[in-house]
Each structure stands twice: as structure tokens, then as C-alpha cells.
C-alpha positions as CSV (number, residue, x, y, z in Angstrom):
1,M,-36.2,68.7,11.6
2,A,-36.4,65.8,9.3
3,Q,-39.2,66.2,7.2
4,H,-42.4,68.1,6.8
5,F,-45.4,67.4,7.9
6,T,-49.3,69.2,6.9
7,P,-51.8,67.9,9.1
8,Y,-55.1,67.3,7.3
9,G,-58.3,65.0,7.4
10,I,-59.2,62.4,9.7
11,H,-56.8,61.0,11.4
12,V,-57.7,57.9,13.4
13,P,-56.2,57.4,17.4
14,L,-56.3,53.8,16.5
15,V,-57.2,51.4,19.6
16,T,-54.8,48.6,20.8
17,P,-57.1,45.0,19.9
18,F,-56.1,42.4,22.9
19,A,-56.4,38.8,22.2
20,R,-58.3,36.6,24.7
21,D,-54.5,36.1,26.4
22,G,-54.6,39.9,27.6
23,H,-51.8,40.6,24.7
24,P,-52.0,43.0,22.0
25,D,-53.6,41.4,19.0
26,L,-51.1,43.1,16.2
27,D,-52.7,40.8,13.1
28,A,-56.6,42.9,14.3
29,L,-54.2,46.1,14.5
30,E,-53.0,46.0,11.4
31,G,-56.2,44.5,9.3
32,L,-58.3,47.8,11.4
33,A,-55.4,50.1,9.9
34,H,-55.8,49.1,6.4
35,S,-59.6,49.1,6.9
36,L,-59.5,53.0,7.9
37,L,-57.3,53.8,5.7
38,D,-59.8,52.2,2.7
39,D,-62.4,54.0,4.0
40,G,-60.8,57.2,4.1
41,A,-58.8,58.3,6.5
42,A,-56.0,60.2,6.0
43,G,-54.0,58.8,8.6
44,L,-53.2,57.2,12.0
45,V,-52.0,57.5,15.4
46,A,-50.5,55.4,17.6
47,L,-50.1,55.3,21.1
48,G,-52.4,57.6,21.8
49,T,-54.8,57.9,24.4
50,T,-57.3,55.8,22.4
51,G,-54.6,53.3,22.0
52,E,-53.9,52.7,26.0
53,A,-50.5,53.7,25.5
54,G,-50.2,53.9,29.0
55,A,-51.5,50.4,29.9
56,L,-48.4,48.9,27.4
57,D,-45.2,47.8,28.5
58,P,-42.3,49.2,26.3
59,D,-41.7,46.1,24.2
60,E,-45.7,46.5,23.8
61,R,-45.5,49.9,22.1
62,R,-42.8,49.4,19.8
63,A,-44.3,46.6,18.7
64,V,-48.0,48.6,17.9
65,V,-45.8,51.6,16.2
66,D,-43.8,49.0,13.9
67,T,-46.9,47.4,13.2
68,C,-48.7,51.0,12.2
69,A,-45.5,52.0,10.4
70,R,-45.5,48.3,8.3
71,V,-49.1,49.4,7.3
72,C,-48.1,53.2,6.4
73,R,-45.2,52.6,4.5
74,A,-47.4,49.6,2.3
75,R,-50.0,52.6,2.0
76,A,-48.3,55.8,1.5
77,A,-50.5,56.9,4.5
78,Q,-49.1,59.8,7.4
79,L,-48.4,58.0,11.0
80,V,-48.6,60.2,13.9
81,V,-47.0,59.0,17.4
82,G,-48.2,60.3,20.9
83,A,-44.9,60.9,23.0
84,G,-44.2,62.6,26.1
85,G,-43.8,62.6,29.7
86,G,-43.9,64.4,33.0
87,S,-40.5,66.6,32.4
88,T,-39.2,68.3,29.5
89,A,-35.8,65.4,29.6
90,A,-38.2,62.5,29.4
91,A,-40.5,63.9,26.6
92,A,-37.3,64.4,24.7
93,R,-36.1,60.9,25.0
94,E,-39.4,59.6,23.6
95,L,-39.0,61.8,20.8
96,A,-35.5,60.7,19.9
97,G,-36.6,57.0,19.9
98,L,-39.1,58.0,17.4
99,G,-36.2,58.2,14.6
100,R,-36.5,54.6,14.2
101,W,-39.0,54.7,12.1
102,A,-39.1,56.6,8.7
103,E,-42.4,56.2,8.3
104,V,-43.4,58.6,11.2
105,R,-44.4,61.9,10.3
106,A,-45.3,63.5,13.2
107,A,-45.3,63.0,17.3
108,L,-48.5,63.9,19.4
109,V,-46.9,65.3,22.5
110,T,-48.9,66.6,25.0
111,V,-48.7,70.1,27.7
112,P,-47.3,68.1,31.1
113,A,-49.8,66.9,33.1
114,F,-49.9,67.7,36.8
115,V,-47.0,69.8,36.7
116,R,-49.0,73.1,35.7
117,P,-45.7,75.0,34.0
118,S,-46.5,78.6,33.2
119,Q,-47.6,79.5,29.7
120,E,-44.0,80.5,29.6
121,G,-43.0,77.4,30.9
122,V,-45.0,75.3,28.0
123,V,-43.7,77.7,25.2
124,A,-39.8,77.0,26.5
125,H,-40.5,73.2,26.9
126,F,-42.0,73.0,23.5
127,A,-39.1,75.0,22.0
128,R,-36.8,72.5,23.4
129,L,-38.0,69.7,22.6
130,A,-39.0,70.9,18.4
131,A,-35.1,72.2,18.1
132,D,-34.0,68.1,18.7
133,S,-36.7,65.9,17.6
134,P,-36.4,64.3,14.6
135,V,-40.0,64.9,13.1
136,P,-42.3,67.5,13.7
137,L,-44.5,68.5,16.9
138,V,-48.4,68.2,17.2
139,V,-49.2,70.2,20.4
140,Y,-52.0,68.0,22.3
141,H,-53.8,70.6,24.1
142,I,-56.6,68.7,26.5
143,P,-56.9,70.5,29.5
144,Y,-59.3,68.8,31.9
145,R,-56.3,65.7,31.3
146,T,-53.3,67.6,32.0
147,A,-54.7,70.6,34.3
148,R,-53.4,73.2,32.1
149,S,-55.1,75.7,29.7
150,L,-53.7,77.5,26.9
151,D,-54.7,80.9,26.1
152,A,-54.5,81.9,22.1
153,A,-52.0,84.2,22.8
154,T,-49.8,80.5,24.1
155,L,-51.0,78.8,21.1
156,R,-50.0,81.3,18.7
157,A,-46.4,81.1,20.5
158,L,-46.3,77.7,19.8
159,G,-47.4,77.6,16.4
160,E,-44.3,80.3,15.9
161,L,-42.1,77.8,16.8
162,P,-40.0,76.1,14.1
163,G,-40.9,72.3,14.6
164,V,-44.3,72.6,15.5
165,A,-46.9,71.9,12.8
166,G,-50.0,72.0,14.6
167,V,-52.7,71.2,17.6
168,K,-54.6,68.9,18.3
169,H,-57.7,71.0,20.2
170,A,-59.6,69.3,22.5
171,V,-60.7,71.9,25.4
172,G,-64.3,70.3,26.0
173,G,-65.9,72.9,23.6
174,V,-65.6,75.8,21.5
175,D,-64.7,78.9,24.0
176,Q,-63.3,82.7,23.4
177,D,-59.2,81.4,23.0
178,T,-61.0,78.9,20.3
179,V,-62.4,81.4,18.1
180,A,-59.5,83.5,18.4
181,L,-56.9,81.5,17.6
182,L,-58.7,80.2,14.6
183,G,-59.2,83.9,13.6
184,D,-55.7,84.5,13.8
185,L,-53.2,81.8,13.0
186,P,-49.7,81.6,12.3
187,A,-48.9,80.5,8.7
188,G,-48.2,76.6,8.5
189,F,-49.9,75.8,11.7
190,A,-52.8,73.8,11.6
191,V,-55.6,73.3,14.0
192,L,-57.1,69.7,14.2
193,A,-60.4,68.7,16.3
194,G,-59.8,66.9,19.1
195,D,-62.9,66.7,20.6
196,D,-65.4,64.6,18.9
197,A,-68.6,65.9,19.0
198,F,-67.2,69.5,17.8
199,V,-65.2,68.7,15.3
200,S,-68.0,69.9,12.7
201,P,-68.2,73.4,14.4
202,L,-63.8,73.5,14.3
203,L,-64.2,72.5,10.9
204,A,-66.4,75.5,10.3
205,L,-64.2,77.9,12.0
206,G,-61.0,76.9,9.8
207,A,-59.6,73.8,11.3
208,T,-58.0,71.4,8.5
209,G,-59.3,68.0,10.4
210,G,-59.4,66.2,13.4
211,I,-57.8,63.2,15.3
212,L,-60.9,61.2,16.4
213,A,-61.5,58.0,18.1
214,S,-65.0,58.3,16.8
215,A,-63.4,57.9,13.2
216,H,-63.2,53.9,13.6
217,L,-66.5,53.8,13.1
218,A,-68.5,55.8,10.0
219,T,-64.7,56.8,8.9
220,D,-66.5,57.6,5.4
221,R,-68.8,59.6,6.8
222,F,-66.2,62.1,9.3
223,A,-64.0,62.2,5.9
224,A,-66.7,63.4,4.1
225,L,-67.5,66.2,6.8
226,V,-64.0,67.5,6.2
227,D,-64.4,67.7,2.1
228,A,-67.9,69.4,2.3
229,W,-66.7,71.8,5.0
230,H,-63.6,72.7,2.7
231,A,-65.9,72.6,-0.3
232,G,-68.1,75.1,0.9
233,D,-71.2,72.7,0.9
234,T,-72.3,74.1,4.3
235,A,-76.1,72.0,4.5
236,R,-74.2,68.8,3.5
237,A,-71.7,69.4,6.2
238,R,-74.2,71.2,9.0
239,A,-76.3,67.6,8.5
240,L,-73.6,65.3,8.7
241,G,-72.0,67.2,11.4
242,H,-75.0,67.1,13.7
243,R,-75.6,63.4,13.1
244,L,-72.0,62.6,13.7
245,A,-72.1,64.2,17.2
246,R,-74.8,62.2,18.3
247,L,-72.9,59.0,17.5
248,S,-69.8,60.4,18.9
249,A,-71.8,61.5,21.8
250,L,-72.6,57.5,22.4
251,L,-69.3,56.5,22.1
252,F,-68.1,58.3,24.7
253,A,-70.7,58.0,27.2
254,E,-68.5,55.7,29.3
255,P,-64.4,56.0,29.3
256,N,-62.7,56.1,26.3
257,P,-62.0,53.6,24.4
258,A,-64.6,51.4,26.0
259,V,-67.5,52.1,24.0
260,V,-65.2,52.3,20.8
261,K,-64.0,48.9,21.4
262,G,-67.5,47.5,22.4
263,V,-68.8,48.1,18.9
264,L,-65.9,46.9,17.2
265,H,-66.1,43.9,18.6
266,A,-69.8,43.5,18.0
267,R,-69.1,44.4,14.2
268,G,-66.7,41.4,14.0
269,R,-63.4,43.9,13.3
270,I,-61.4,43.2,16.8
271,P,-61.3,39.5,18.7
272,T,-62.3,41.0,21.9
273,P,-63.7,44.2,23.4
274,D,-61.2,44.2,26.3
275,V,-59.5,47.2,27.8
276,R,-56.9,47.4,30.7
277,L,-57.2,48.4,34.0
278,P,-58.1,50.9,35.6
279,L,-60.4,51.1,32.5
280,L,-64.0,48.8,32.4
281,P,-65.7,47.1,29.7
282,A,-68.4,49.0,28.2
283,S,-71.7,48.5,29.8
284,E,-74.2,46.4,26.9
285,A,-76.4,49.3,27.1
286,A,-73.9,51.4,26.0
287,V,-72.3,49.1,23.4
288,A,-76.4,48.6,22.1
289,A,-76.7,52.4,22.1
290,A,-74.1,53.4,20.1
291,L,-74.5,50.7,17.6
292,K,-78.5,51.7,17.1
293,E,-77.3,54.9,16.3
294,L,-74.2,53.6,14.0
295,G,-77.1,51.6,12.1
296,E,-79.2,54.4,11.7
297,L,-76.3,56.8,10.4
298,E,-75.2,54.3,7.8
299,S,-78.8,53.6,6.1
300,A,-79.4,57.3,6.1
301,A,-78.9,59.0,2.5
302,D,-76.1,61.3,2.4
């Protein structure tokens, strides 16, 4: 294991802006990354679901990570990169490739999708990966995409593995396993909220931050939410959490990252709202609703 990684604060899983010719606009990506760090993000995530990693070819993926690494090097910011695959061997190959970037602090790795291994198989999978990975792992627990739910005992077992730094927790709510996990965390194992609308209750229960697509917008408010919960300012945290949950619901009204890109484009922060098939651009109504909520949030007093 090359380095230590302590997940804290808001990490933004970057969209991949596309130019009008359909290619990734790396200048726009670099500018967006700097602006998010300016607004209070603790770090960036490249090649996440929000970045449409599955729709990028290998050269495009490398260019995206090169760009994000350059920004994080200049800003001394944390960089996490999405990696993984349908088999342990495939995921290990992707992780090995991350060693080329000294700026990569951790890898975000999903439970293998479609395979549906047992709970014990999931632990064995991550144990094998963590043993050889050049960077610490953040387990991406998102059962509504992978078709494999993990109980609190399995998540604790993962948290006890050397080289596993935390979990991006995206189970579509706050359930009994969520409460049980956060009530008895392994030492050094962090929980990062992964469902944007539930970041506030997870922070209240002890999460250290979040990996949130919604934090492309109102980044400073999401950062303030983390600070408020950790400072024990519950009145401010609750008010902020409710407002941000309304924004997140609108940003996810259509498949992510279509609405986020639509709003960023409307604000002049990326050159087009384009996504790649099988995703479709967000509807005008969805973008308008999110813009309205964002404007009201920005004008509201803290």
C-alpha cells in the first residue's frame, strides 16, 4: 500500500464535459475542477458513474485522470478514481494502472455487478484487491446498481481489511444495516454518503462526508453542511440538509448526470449539456426546476 487516505468532507464525482464535436472537453473539465475546489470541495472523483466512465474509451479515461491529477497536484487536493470490473482479475488490472499517477489517493471500487457473489465472496474479492492495489480502496456499496446488498457485518469485515479506507454508502435510504454499521465502525473505516438526498441524516449518524454529484452546484453549502454536523450546530445542519435534499431530488429527477450537466451548461460552466447514449439529455422542464431551486437556495440566508 503506497499511501494512507482518510476520507473527509465533500468529494465531487466530476462530470465529463463534452465539446460540440462530441469529444471530452478537457479545458472545461480542468476549469470546473478548480472551481469546485475553490468553492469548498475537499477532493475530486474521476471516472465515477457521474463521469460516464463506461461511455469513455481507454484514451479518454486516461486523459480525464491526467487532467484531474494535474489539478489536484496544483491544489494539494485529494483525488479518487473509479476502478473495477466484473471479475476480481479485471478489477486488479484496473487498479494496477492507477500507479502511474502519484496524485491518486484512493480508488472507488464497486461490488462486482451482475455476478452476485456471496457476502463471503465479496470480502474475499476486496481482500485480494486491497493486497495488491497501489492505493487504498473505498468500497462503493450501491445495491440498486450491482444487485448485491451487503449487511452491516459484511461491511464491518470489509472495513477491517488492511488497505480498505471506507465505503461510499448508497443503498437508497437509511436502513437498519446503515444504523448498525455507523454505530460500530472499525477503527479507521470511514462512511461517505453516496445518495445525495440522504447526506444530512448520514452525517448526523457519524458519516465523515460524501461523494455527491449534486455538489457540482451549491458546493459551498454542501461543505458547510459537513462542517455544521461535525461542529454540533444541529439547527443550521438540519436547515441546510433539508434545502440541499430538495435540490438533490431535482438534480436526480432524470438519470444522472443529465440534469446536473443541464444546469452546469445553463450556468455557463460547461460547453454543452451533452451525455452519451444510452443516456439522453435532460428535459427543459427538469433543468428549469433545478435552476429555480438552486437560485432560491443561493439567495437564502444561512
